[in-house]
Each structure stands twice: as structure tokens, then as C-alpha cells.
C-alpha positions, 0 to 999 in steps of 0.5 A: 332271881331264882333258877333252876336246872333240869339235865337229865339223858339228852335233856338240858333245861333251866327255868327261872321264876321272877315276882315283880309286884302282881306279876309273876314272869319266868324265863326258860329254855335248854342251857346255854341259849338266852330262853324265852320269857312269858309274863301273866299279871294277876290281879294281886300281889298276893295271886302272884304269888301264890302262882309263883309257889305253886310252880316252884315246886311243880318244876321242884316235884318234876325234877328240877334243883335250885342251882341259885340265882342267876341270870339268863344267858346272853 
């Protein structure tokens, strides 16, 4: 799973997108916490992939940096 982090001033957040078939799953929150998990089901895998690609590009534009693969903290 890809992991992105944004650290700036008082802000310290992570964002982890994942695709499972036609389901787009995001885990996000403050670094050091388990965060929240949201799932969105699309009609097909192509739609889910488009949303995944769009959201990754959006987060990079917002200043998130990819730090590699990782699991949510306990």
C-alpha cells in the first residue's frame, strides 16, 4: 500500500490509498494514530482506478510526499 505524508508546522498527516477491485479505500489521519478508513465502491474497476489516480495527483499537488509502502500505525 502506498503511503503519503504531509508535515508542515503543526500539521503532521498521513494518507494511504488502496484499490481492491472496484473499491477505493483510503486510510488517513494524524501521524502516530491509526487514522480513519473510508471505502467507496464504484460500478467497475476502471472507475475506481480513475478516482485513485485523480486523488493521488491531488494529494501530491497539496504537498503530500510519498514515503513508500507502510501499514497504518497500531
